[in-house]
Every structure is written in C-alpha cells, then in structure tokens.
C-alpha positions in Angstrom: -0.1 0.0 0.2 1.2 3.4 -0.9 -1.8 5.8 -1.0 -4.4 6.5 2.0 -6.8 8.7 0.2 -9.3 11.2 2.3 -12.3 12.4 0.4 -14.9 14.7 1.0 -18.4 13.7 -0.6 -20.7 16.5 -1.7 -19.3 18.6 -4.6 -16.2 16.2 -4.6 -16.5 12.5 -5.1 -20.3 13.4 -5.6 -21.6 15.6 -8.1 -23.3 18.8 -6.3 -26.9 18.6 -8.1 -27.4 14.7 -8.3 -25.2 13.1 -5.9 -24.0 10.7 -8.4 -20.6 9.1 -8.6 -20.8 7.6 -12.0 -17.9 9.7 -13.5 -15.5 8.4 -10.5 -16.2 5.0 -11.3 -13.1 4.3 -13.0 -10.8 5.7 -10.4 -13.1 3.8 -7.7 -12.6 0.7 -9.5 -8.9 0.8 -9.5 -8.6 2.2 -5.8 -10.8 -1.1 -4.6 -8.7 -3.6 -6.6 -5.3 -2.0 -5.4 -6.6 -2.3 -1.9 -6.1 1.2 -1.2 -7.8 2.8 1.9 -10.4 5.3 0.8 -11.5 7.3 3.9 -14.7 9.3 3.3 -14.2 12.5 5.4 -17.5 14.2 5.5 -20.2 16.4 6.9 -22.4 13.5 6.3 -23.5 10.9 9.3 -22.6 7.3 9.6 -25.8 6.1 8.6 -25.4 8.2 5.2 -21.9 6.8 4.8 -22.9 3.2 5.5 -25.4 3.5 2.6 -23.0 4.9 0.1 -20.4 2.5 0.7 -22.9 -0.1 0.2 -23.7 1.3 -3.2 -20.2 1.4 -3.9 -19.4 -2.1 -2.9 -16.7 -1.3 -0.3 -16.4 -1.3 3.3 -13.7 1.2 4.6 -13.2 3.3 7.8 -15.1 6.7 7.7 -14.7 10.2 9.4 -18.0 11.6 9.8 -19.9 14.8 10.7 -16.9 16.9 10.2 -14.7 15.0 12.4 -16.8 14.4 14.9 -16.4 10.6 14.9 -13.8 7.9 13.2 -15.4 4.7 12.5 -13.0 1.4 11.7 -15.0 -1.5 10.6 -14.4 -4.3 13.3 -11.4 -6.3 12.3 -10.3 -4.0 9.4 -6.9 -5.1 8.1 -6.3 -6.5 11.6 -5.3 -2.9 12.7 -4.1 -2.1 16.2 -6.1 0.7 16.8 -5.3 1.6 20.4 -8.0 3.8 21.6 -11.6 3.9 20.9 -14.6 2.0 22.1 -16.6 -1.0 20.4 -20.0 0.1 19.1 -22.1 -1.9 16.8 -19.6 -3.3 14.2 -17.0 -0.9 14.7 -14.0 0.8 16.7 -15.3 4.1 17.4 -13.1 7.3 18.3 -15.4 9.9 19.5 -13.8 13.4 19.0 -16.7 15.6 19.0 -19.1 17.0 21.4 -22.5 15.0 21.7 -25.4 15.8 19.7 -27.5 16.4 22.6 -25.2 19.4 23.9 -24.9 20.6 20.3 -29.0 20.7 20.1 -29.1 22.3 23.7 -26.9 25.5 22.6 -29.0 25.8 19.4 -32.3 25.9 20.9 -31.0 28.4 23.2 -29.8 30.8 20.5 -32.1 29.6 17.4 -35.0 32.3 18.4 -32.5 35.3 18.3 -30.7 34.1 15.2 -33.5 32.6 13.4 -31.8 29.5 13.1 -33.3 26.1 11.8 -31.3 22.9 12.2 -31.9 19.5 10.8 -33.3 18.5 14.2 -35.8 21.3 13.8 -37.0 19.7 10.1 -38.8 16.6 8.8 -37.1 14.4 6.6 -39.4 16.0 3.7 -37.9 19.5 4.5 -34.3 18.0 4.7 -35.2 16.5 1.2 -36.5 19.7 -0.3 -33.3 21.9 0.6 -30.8 19.0 -0.3 -32.5 17.1 -3.5 -32.2 14.0 -1.4 -34.6 11.3 -1.6 -36.9 11.2 1.4 -35.3 7.9 2.9 -31.7 9.4 2.8 -33.1 12.7 4.2 -33.9 10.6 7.2 -30.4 9.3 7.6 -29.3 12.6 7.2 -31.0 13.6 10.3 -29.6 10.7 12.5 -26.8 12.8 14.0 -24.1 12.1 16.8 -22.0 15.0 16.7 -22.9 18.1 14.6 -25.9 20.0 13.5 -26.2 21.6 10.0 -28.5 24.8 10.0 -29.9 27.5 7.9 -29.4 31.2 8.8 -31.9 33.4 7.2 -29.8 36.5 8.0 -26.0 36.1 6.8 -24.8 39.0 8.8 -25.7 37.0 11.9 -22.9 34.5 11.5 -20.4 36.7 13.2 -22.3 37.2 16.4 -23.4 33.8 16.2 -19.7 32.3 15.8 -18.8 34.5 18.9 -21.5 33.1 21.2 -20.7 29.7 19.9 -16.9 30.2 20.7 -17.8 31.3 24.1 -19.7 28.3 24.7 -17.2 25.8 23.8 -18.6 25.4 20.0 -17.5 26.4 16.6 -19.5 27.4 13.6 -18.0 26.0 10.0 -19.3 26.4 6.6 -20.0 23.3 4.2 -21.2 23.5 0.6 -24.7 23.9 1.8 -25.1 24.8 5.3 -23.3 26.0 8.3 -22.5 23.4 10.8 -22.3 23.7 14.6 -20.1 21.5 16.3 -17.7 21.2 19.2 -14.4 23.2 19.0 -12.1 20.3 19.7 -13.0 18.6 16.2 -12.3 19.2 12.6 -11.4 16.8 9.7 -7.9 17.7 10.0 -7.6 16.1 13.4 -9.4 13.1 12.4 -7.2 12.6 9.2 -4.0 13.0 11.3 -5.2 10.7 13.9 -6.2 7.9 10.9 -2.9 8.5 9.2 -1.0 8.0 12.6 -2.8 4.5 12.8 -2.2 3.4 9.5 1.5 4.4 9.8 2.0 2.8 13.2 0.6 -0.5 11.6 1.9 -0.6 8.1 5.6 -0.3 8.6 5.9 1.6 5.3 5.8 5.0 3.9 2.5 6.2 3.2 1.4 9.1 0.9 -1.7 10.8 2.1 -3.9 12.4 -0.4 -7.0 14.8 0.5 -9.8 15.9 -1.7 -12.2 18.5 -1.1 -14.1 21.7 -2.4 -15.3 23.6 1.0 -14.4 25.7 4.0 -14.9 22.6 6.1 -12.1 20.7 4.0 -9.2 23.1 4.5 -8.3 21.4 8.1 -7.9 18.0 6.1 -6.0 19.4 3.1 -3.5 21.0 5.3 -2.7 17.6 6.8 -2.3 15.5 3.9 0.9 15.1 1.6 -1.3 15.7 -1.6 -3.9 18.2 -1.3 -6.6 18.2 -4.2 -8.9 21.1 -4.4 -11.9 20.6 -6.4 -13.7 23.5 -8.0 -17.3 24.4 -6.9 -19.9 24.7 -9.7 -20.8 28.3 -10.2 -18.2 29.4 -7.6 -15.1 28.1 -8.8 -12.1 27.4 -6.5 -12.2 28.2 -2.7 -9.4 30.8 -2.0 -6.4 28.8 -0.7 -2.8 28.3 -1.3 -0.9 25.1 -0.1 2.4 23.8 -0.9 1.9 21.1 -3.7 -2.1 22.0 -4.2 -3.4 20.1 -6.9 -6.4 22.2 -8.8 -8.9 19.7 -10.5 -10.0 20.9 -13.6 -13.7 19.9 -13.4 -16.2 20.2 -10.8 -17.5 16.8 -8.8 -16.9 13.2 -9.9 -15.5 14.1 -13.0 -12.8 16.3 -11.5 -12.2 13.7 -8.8 -11.8 10.8 -11.1 -9.4 13.0 -13.4 -6.9 13.7 -10.5 -7.2 10.3 -9.2 -6.2 8.7 -12.6 -3.1 10.9 -12.6 -2.2 10.4 -9.2 -2.6 6.5 -9.4 -0.6 6.4 -12.8 2.3 8.2 -10.8 2.0 6.1 -7.6 5.7 5.6 -6.3 6.9 9.0 -7.9 5.1 11.1 -5.1 7.2 12.2 -1.9 5.6 12.6 1.4 5.9 15.4 4.0 8.7 15.5 6.0 
C-alpha cells in the first residue's frame, strides 16, 4: 500500500446537483482493486456513509460529521487502533461533542438568530433543501456530533460564531449549510489520527491524499501530503494556497476521477511531507 485517500463527498466525489458518483467509477474501481484505503471524510452521518459504501461495494473506515467521529470496521486489516470503543460493528474514536449538547445550545440561540437545524426539520424539508430522496434525508437527520443549519440573516454569522465560541462550540461552512460542532474537532484532526494509526501498523511509508471543495475541507487538506482542491459549481475554487496543491479541472466526480487517475498512474513517484 502506498496511498491512503481521504475524500469529501458532496461537490467532490459526489456531484453537487445529483449526488452521482458514476463519473468517478474508473478511479474507484482501481482503488478497490489495489486495496487502497478510501476514507470518506464528510459532514454526512455514519448512516449516510454506510449506505453510500454499500452502493459502491466497499467497507472502509470513515470520518463523519466534520471530524466528530472516526469509525473503523471491526477487524479492518487487523489494525491495532490502540484507542476507541466498540460500538455495533465498529471501533469508534469519538472526538466531537455529543449531539444533545449541540442541540441544547442551538435551541437557546435559535430564536434570536432565526436558525433552523436538521433537528427542527422533518425529512421532507431536508429533502427539499438538499435534493436527497426522503429515505436518505431521514439518514441525514440521524446525527451524533454536529448540526447543519440554515441562517436566514447572513450578517448574523459573526455574532453567532462569537457566542458559539464562548460556549465551547464552533461554526463552520460546508457546501450547502453552516454546521455547529464542538471546538475540539475538525476534519484535519481526524485525518491526522487516522494517518498515525495506519503508519504505526503498516511499517512502510504512506502518501496521504485529500480531496475537497469547501471551507470545512481546509483542515483536511492542510494535513495531507497531496492536497486536491475541487472547483465548486458556479463559485469556482475556494481561495486557498497550500504547498503542492493540485487543482482539479472539473467540478464533482469528473474532476475527482481525473485527478485520481493521474495520481494512481504516478504512484511511487510522489514524496511525502517531512
């Protein structure tokens, strides 16, 4: 194994409009055939990622809800994880604040800032906002660490973020929603922990690749050896400069696939960070 790949989903591996990954199948097939870990690193819930992995025919570790939790399938590669707890069929490393505490804070400030989180919405409303089918919108509501929300007055983001920080929370921006979460979590911290686990177990040099398109992907991109920025539909590239940054030429699954094909072809020729 040479690569370990971390990827955002919406707007990266999945197209923004229709959530399709069809255009990424050539690279996905090569990744599976090569036994390369593909770690979905996303604001989505565990239940959403489980369904997506079944659709793709894979079972891999996952980083969910913006780094709130890391889930290793039980017995995966016989890894010695050295931390975490057993839950269902996973070894779980919990980084984020519990969802109940997130909701308590949101309910206290929700009226003042006219906030609506997923916990305030029926699956039908989430489906209307996201374009997800009802059954997938219901899975998006099964949260453990974070709360996506809509803010009716954009100028309120500053005061809200200040109050959140004072209370031990943080606000970040994803592709469609703001997200409320604990201050001790982000995608980058979770990526660093997963890389450490793989490197301790593998005994060989690994090259980490990260692919994302939004603000909440920056911490992930900062941690990997090969950061890949996917352009957003209509908005273009996020304003970011990182050493060795690769900019995909197309949005969504097409750009994701093109970059991975090139990286897989060059495998073994890429150096890791010191």
